[in-house]
RODO-2510 file (C-alpha; in nm, 4 decimals, decimal comma):
residues 70
     n   res          X          Y          Z
     1     x    -0,4829    13,7370     0,0279
     2     x    -0,4885    13,3744    -0,0842
     3     x    -0,5603    13,4534    -0,4477
     4     x    -0,2712    13,7007    -0,4454
     5     x    -0,0332    13,4373    -0,3088
     6     x    -0,1519    13,1705    -0,5524
     7     x    -0,1254    13,4029    -0,8540
     8     x     0,2219    13,5148    -0,7526
     9     x     0,3291    13,1543    -0,6945
    10     x     0,2015    13,0347    -1,0332
    11     x     0,3651    13,3197    -1,2252
    12     x     0,6938    13,2816    -1,0351
    13     x     0,7026    12,9082    -1,1004
    14     x     0,6421    12,9579    -1,4723
    15     x     0,9158    13,2229    -1,4791
    16     x     1,1446    12,9974    -1,2794
    17     x     1,0875    12,7173    -1,5288
    18     x     1,1792    12,9465    -1,8175
    19     x     1,4876    13,0643    -1,6307
    20     x     1,5983    12,7129    -1,5444
    21     x     1,5535    12,5984    -1,9025
    22     x     1,7512    12,9046    -2,0147
    23     x     2,0393    12,8100    -1,7842
    24     x     2,0380    12,4571    -1,9273
    25     x     2,0470    12,5942    -2,2836
    26     x     2,3189    12,8429    -2,1899
    27     x     2,5394    12,5720    -2,0390
    28     x     2,4713    12,3478    -2,3372
    29     x     2,5857    12,6298    -2,5663
    30     x     2,9054    12,6734    -2,3688
    31     x     2,9683    12,2983    -2,3714
    32     x     2,9267    12,2687    -2,7476
    33     x     3,0782    12,6122    -2,8179
    34     x     2,7622    12,7062    -3,0061
    35     x     2,6905    13,0813    -3,0068
    36     x     2,3318    13,0312    -3,1264
    37     x     2,2451    12,8083    -2,8332
    38     x     2,4163    13,0444    -2,5895
    39     x     2,2160    13,3357    -2,7271
    40     x     1,8895    13,1419    -2,7086
    41     x     1,9658    13,0328    -2,3523
    42     x     2,0405    13,3881    -2,2417
    43     x     1,7177    13,5141    -2,4005
    44     x     1,5175    13,2447    -2,2264
    45     x     1,6862    13,3196    -1,8941
    46     x     1,5942    13,6869    -1,9269
    47     x     1,2358    13,5980    -2,0256
    48     x     1,2023    13,4052    -1,7007
    49     x     1,3262    13,7017    -1,4986
    50     x     1,0928    13,9325    -1,6897
    51     x     0,8029    13,7108    -1,5771
    52     x     0,9159    13,6855    -1,2151
    53     x     0,9814    14,0545    -1,1427
    54     x     0,6363    14,1875    -1,2405
    55     x     0,4762    13,9025    -1,0485
    56     x     0,6565    14,0092    -0,7340
    57     x     0,5847    14,3796    -0,7879
    58     x     0,2487    14,4015    -0,9669
    59     x     0,0434    14,1207    -0,8120
    60     x     0,0378    14,2828    -0,4637
    61     x    -0,0509    14,6163    -0,6267
    62     x    -0,3397    14,4481    -0,8091
    63     x    -0,4551    14,2959    -0,4832
    64     x    -0,4469    14,6331    -0,3065
    65     x    -0,6455    14,7969    -0,5867
    66     x    -0,9066    14,5219    -0,5771
    67     x    -0,9494    14,5411    -0,1986
    68     x    -0,9874    14,9203    -0,2074
    69     x    -1,2470    14,8941    -0,4854
    70     x    -1,4589    14,6593    -0,2755
***
């Protein structure tokens, strides 16, 4: 179970970093009224969520498959 927790934690932290940076870019785009920066920030925010959701869903499934195989 420890490897499952560590893998999930690492992936969630990387996704959280992307999401946080996306929020910063999004707010910067709103502050400067720059549509390009807003778009880039929103894309980066979504990329972070796309990393976090599979980590929460698929890492426990991978762990269950590996324990059944052993």
